[in-house]
Structures are given as structure tokens and as C-alpha cells.
N, C-alpha and C positions, 0 to 999 in steps of 0.2 A: 661899395666896393673896400677893403681895409687896407690901410697903406699904413707907412711910420714916414719922420722927416728923420734923420739922422742927422744927432745935434753938434755940434762944434767940440772938436776933441774926442770925438766918441769911435771908437773901432768897430769895425764892418759886422765883426763876430756879435758885439755886444748888440746890436742894431736887427740882426738875422733872431739873435735868440727875444729881442722882444716880438717882434713882430710873430715868433713862432707861438709865444703865452697870448695873444691877440688873437690867432689861429683859435688857439684851442680854447680860451675864453668863450669867442662869440659862437662855439659848438658849429663853426661852417667848413668843418673837415667830417666831422660825425653826420652833418646830413647828406652831403656829400655823397660817401659810403651809402647811406642809407638809402638813393635813390636810384643806386647802382642796379638794383635787383627789386623787381615787385613781388612784394608780400601781399596775399591775399589777407583783409578783415580778418575773416574767420581764423586764419592759422597764427594771427599776430596776438588774439584775443585767447586762444592755445594756448600759445607760448608764454603770455602774460600769467595767465592760469597757473602752465607750471613749473616760473619762477617763483609766481607768489607760494607754491606750496612747497617750493624747496627754501622758500628762505622762513617760511613758517616750520619747518623741523628744524632746520638752524637754532633760532631763537628758540625755540624747546630744549634741544641738544643741550645748549648753552644755560639755559635755567636751570638743569641739574646737578 
């Protein structure tokens, strides 16, 4: 479980920002959102292939 300790003379806003940074760095929120909906493994592979094709096209376009 992720938690922070508020330091002496630290504002609540700054503590909240530190907490948000810890959440984003730990990727907990991303994992939570991914688990909201089940995606079949074949669909994951298909989407990964499509993404790789798009990335390759972008790289080739930038090379010219």
C-alpha cells in the first residue's frame, strides 16, 4: 500500500502532489484501469501489432 508521511511545515497541497507522483510512478492507477475490462490475449496481440506498424510508419516518415 502506498502512503506518505507529511513532513513538518509541509502544506497539504504539496503532500498531495507527492502522493500523486508516487501513484503515477508506481503505475498502480494504470494497472487498475487495465483491469476494468477484460481483453482477450488475441486482441492484445492484434493491437500490439497494429501499434508496431504505426510506429514503424512514423519512423520511416521522419527519416525522409
